[in-house]
C-alpha positions, -999 to +999 in steps of 0.1 A: +479+521-676+496+558-672+520+559-647+510+582-614+545+574-593+550+558-566+511+542-553+492+513-551+454+528-552+436+503-571+414+536-582+444+547-601+445+521-631+439+535-663+438+513-692+448+524-727+420+511-759+450+507-772+473+488-752+445+464-743+438+461-785+479+450-789+473+430-754+445+407-770+467+408-808+495+391-786+471+364-775+460+358-803+499+350-818+503+320-792+522+349-765+519+346-732+510+379-714+536+388-683+537+415-667+577+428-648+582+462-627+600+480-612+586+483-573+618+502-553+586+515-527+582+485-515+626+488-506+612+526-501+582+522-471+557+530-490+541+501-491+544+458-484+545+428-512+515+421-500+500+460-506+515+452-545+499+416-545+470+433-540+471+458-568+479+430-589+449+409-585+431+442-589+447+447-624+443+413-630+403+415-627+403+442-648+424+429-678+401+397-672+368+417-681+391+423-715+392+390-715+434+391-709+450+365-685+484+377-674+506+342-671+533+359-644+537+389-622+575+397-617+586+430-598+615+443-582+616+453-548+647+469-542+662+504-545+700+511-546 
């Protein structure tokens, strides 16, 4: 995925074919896929935790369309 700054617009998601390929290789080798991300936009008031979770659901569906399942999602909603 490209970094497009503080956005939760699902239309900004652009999946890389190389990233999909590598993720599939990792799964084939027995690894589980997880997402860990910084979401300081929550602390800054740009969006809510619920909005991030909806964004994650959309991304999960897009990845599922490629046969990939995210086992866990973790994000940090804080900002110093």
